[in-house]
N, CA, C and O of each residue as an XYZ file, in Angstrom:
248
protein
N     -17.943     10.376     -5.570
C     -18.688      9.459     -4.752
C     -19.614     10.187     -3.771
O     -20.699      9.673     -3.496
N     -19.250     11.342     -3.235
C     -20.164     12.004     -2.304
C     -21.516     12.349     -2.920
O     -22.529     12.349     -2.220
N     -21.550     12.644     -4.219
C     -22.824     13.013     -4.831
C     -23.735     11.809     -5.027
O     -24.958     11.954     -5.016
N     -23.155     10.615     -5.209
C     -23.978      9.429     -5.443
C     -24.092      8.523     -4.225
O     -25.044      7.748     -4.125
N     -23.152      8.602     -3.305
C     -23.222      7.793     -2.098
C     -22.655      6.399     -2.297
O     -21.923      6.139     -3.252
N     -23.004      5.510     -1.380
C     -22.458      4.158     -1.390
C     -23.169      3.231     -2.367
O     -22.629      2.184     -2.726
N     -24.359      3.594     -2.797
C     -25.080      2.750     -3.754
C     -25.559      3.592     -4.930
O     -25.737      4.805     -4.825
N     -25.759      2.912     -6.044
C     -26.247      3.577     -7.256
C     -27.420      2.778     -7.811
O     -27.659      1.642     -7.401
N     -28.126      3.365     -8.718
C     -29.213      2.668     -9.410
C     -28.620      2.054    -10.672
O     -28.067      2.763    -11.513
N     -28.737      0.724    -10.802
C     -28.154      0.049    -11.964
C     -29.088      0.125    -13.168
O     -30.154      0.736    -13.089
N     -28.696     -0.489    -14.275
C     -29.457     -0.394    -15.523
C     -30.823     -1.069    -15.439
O     -31.722     -0.725    -16.206
N     -30.996     -2.021    -14.527
C     -32.295     -2.672    -14.357
C     -33.201     -1.911    -13.387
O     -34.341     -2.314    -13.152
N     -32.699     -0.826    -12.831
C     -33.491     -0.017    -11.910
C     -33.307     -0.397    -10.450
O     -33.904      0.217     -9.566
N     -32.491     -1.399    -10.196
C     -32.235     -1.814     -8.817
C     -31.052     -1.075     -8.227
O     -30.309     -0.385     -8.925
N     -30.900     -1.236     -6.936
C     -29.796     -0.581     -6.247
C     -28.607     -1.529     -6.184
O     -28.769     -2.713     -5.890
N     -27.414     -1.014     -6.459
C     -26.201     -1.828     -6.364
C     -25.067     -0.979     -5.784
O     -25.165      0.244     -5.684
N     -24.007     -1.662     -5.413
C     -22.853     -0.992     -4.806
C     -22.184     -0.067     -5.825
O     -22.050     -0.409     -7.000
N     -21.778      1.083     -5.364
C     -21.100      2.054     -6.218
C     -19.751      1.473     -6.662
O     -18.959      1.072     -5.810
N     -19.467      1.417     -7.965
C     -18.197      0.871     -8.454
C     -16.975      1.643     -7.949
O     -15.876      1.091     -7.900
N     -17.153      2.886     -7.582
C     -16.038      3.670     -7.050
C     -15.538      3.076     -5.735
O     -14.359      3.209     -5.406
N     -16.421      2.422     -4.980
C     -16.003      1.788     -3.729
C     -15.066      0.620     -3.997
O     -14.095      0.423     -3.267
N     -15.349     -0.155     -5.037
C     -14.469     -1.274     -5.390
C     -13.109     -0.761     -5.847
O     -12.076     -1.317     -5.474
N     -13.105      0.285     -6.642
C     -11.842      0.860     -7.114
C     -11.039      1.407     -5.940
O      -9.819      1.248     -5.896
N     -11.710      2.047     -4.995
C     -11.037      2.588     -3.812
C     -10.446      1.462     -2.973
O      -9.310      1.566     -2.511
N     -11.200      0.392     -2.771
C     -10.715     -0.742     -1.976
C      -9.508     -1.395     -2.643
O      -8.541     -1.750     -1.969
N      -9.561     -1.556     -3.965
C      -8.427     -2.141     -4.693
C      -7.180     -1.263     -4.575
O      -6.076     -1.770     -4.379
N      -7.359      0.045     -4.694
C      -6.228      0.971     -4.582
C      -5.625      0.925     -3.178
O      -4.406      0.987     -3.022
N      -6.476      0.818     -2.159
C      -5.974      0.733     -0.784
C      -5.154     -0.532     -0.576
O      -4.109     -0.491      0.073
N      -5.616     -1.660     -1.121
C      -4.877     -2.922     -0.993
C      -3.503     -2.815     -1.650
O      -2.506     -3.283     -1.101
N      -3.460     -2.198     -2.823
C      -2.188     -2.037     -3.537
C      -1.251     -1.122     -2.750
O      -0.057     -1.399     -2.639
N      -1.791     -0.037     -2.206
C      -0.958      0.897     -1.439
C      -0.393      0.243     -0.182
O       0.763      0.476      0.170
N      -1.194     -0.567      0.495
C      -0.725     -1.252      1.699
C       0.379     -2.231      1.350
O       1.387     -2.315      2.051
N       0.187     -2.979      0.255
C       1.206     -3.949     -0.152
C       2.507     -3.244     -0.553
O       3.592     -3.673     -0.161
N       2.399     -2.172     -1.326
C       3.593     -1.450     -1.765
C       4.318     -0.802     -0.584
O       5.548     -0.810     -0.532
N       3.568     -0.245      0.357
C       4.224      0.375      1.509
C       4.949     -0.665      2.348
O       5.992     -0.376      2.935
N       4.403     -1.869      2.407
C       5.081     -2.945      3.122
C       6.353     -3.353      2.393
O       7.384     -3.579      3.027
N       6.291     -3.448      1.072
C       7.472     -3.817      0.294
C       8.574     -2.765      0.393
O       9.759     -3.093      0.327
N       8.185     -1.509      0.551
C       9.159     -0.424      0.646
C       9.656     -0.193      2.072
O      10.509      0.664      2.301
N       9.128     -0.954      3.028
C       9.592     -0.852      4.403
C       8.996      0.297      5.184
O       9.652      0.834      6.077
N       7.774      0.690      4.875
C       7.146      1.806      5.567
C       6.406      1.406      6.832
O       5.850      2.273      7.505
N       6.379      0.122      7.182
C       5.757     -0.298      8.433
C       6.781     -1.054      9.282
O       7.741     -1.605      8.745
N       6.586     -1.084     10.590
C       7.590     -1.679     11.484
C       7.886     -3.148     11.201
O       9.031     -3.582     11.328
N       6.882     -3.909     10.822
C       7.088     -5.339     10.572
C       8.003     -5.553      9.375
O       8.916     -6.376      9.440
N       7.778     -4.832      8.289
C       8.620     -5.013      7.102
C      10.020     -4.448      7.317
O      10.985     -4.958      6.747
N      10.144     -3.401      8.133
C      11.485     -2.882      8.444
C      12.286     -3.914      9.223
O      13.498     -4.032      9.039
N      11.625     -4.648     10.077
C      12.306     -5.674     10.854
C      12.708     -6.843      9.961
O      13.766     -7.443     10.151
N      11.871     -7.160      8.998
C      12.147     -8.262      8.078
C      13.309     -7.940      7.148
O      14.098     -8.823      6.811
N      13.419     -6.694      6.735
C      14.466     -6.259      5.807
C      15.278     -5.139      6.434
O      15.055     -3.969      6.124
N      16.214     -5.475      7.309
C      16.982     -4.407      7.968
C      17.877     -3.662      6.979
O      18.301     -4.210      5.962
N      18.146     -2.423      7.300
C      19.005     -1.584      6.465
C      20.443     -2.056      6.630
O      20.926     -2.269      7.742
N      21.108     -2.212      5.501
C      22.504     -2.643      5.551
C      23.377     -1.466      5.961
O      23.223     -0.352      5.461
N      24.288     -1.735      6.874
C      25.224     -0.696      7.295
C      26.620     -1.098      6.852
O      26.968     -2.278      6.819
N      27.395     -0.105      6.520
C      28.765     -0.391      6.090
C      29.615     -0.690      7.316
O      29.651      0.079      8.277
N      30.285     -1.809      7.258
C      31.189     -2.156      8.341
C      32.610     -1.788      7.928
O      33.022     -2.018      6.791
N      33.334     -1.222      8.855
C      34.708     -0.832      8.565
C      35.585     -2.086      8.586
O      35.608     -2.825      9.570
N      36.294     -2.309      7.501
C      37.183     -3.475      7.466
C      38.640     -3.018      7.627
O      38.920     -1.827      7.762
N      39.534     -3.969      7.609
C      40.947     -3.688      7.860
C      41.545     -2.748      6.814
O      42.370     -1.900      7.152
N      41.142     -2.886      5.544
C      41.680     -2.020      4.490
C      41.249     -0.571      4.677
O      42.016      0.343      4.376
N      40.036     -0.347      5.169
C      39.588      1.022      5.423
C      40.429      1.682      6.508
O      40.723      2.875      6.430
N      40.808      0.926      7.499
C      41.609      1.478      8.592
C      43.024      1.822      8.136
O      43.642      2.738      8.678
N      43.543      1.092      7.140
C      44.898      1.354      6.651
C      44.971      2.621      5.804
O      45.991      3.310      5.803
N      43.900      2.927      5.087
C      43.919      4.034      4.143
C      43.647      5.299      4.783
O      43.627      6.335      4.119
């Protein structure tokens, strides 16, 4: 993308948006959604707290 910039010359000779920008934007959206699903941001960590093992009566006996 650095060699061509934000716009390219299309087949009709006009200027149009570089398709690499659309691919980059789509990849960023997917990465943000996946990181949220995996709990990499504070809001999603709060929504899905980590389960902790609670000690029950049988554990104390053994």
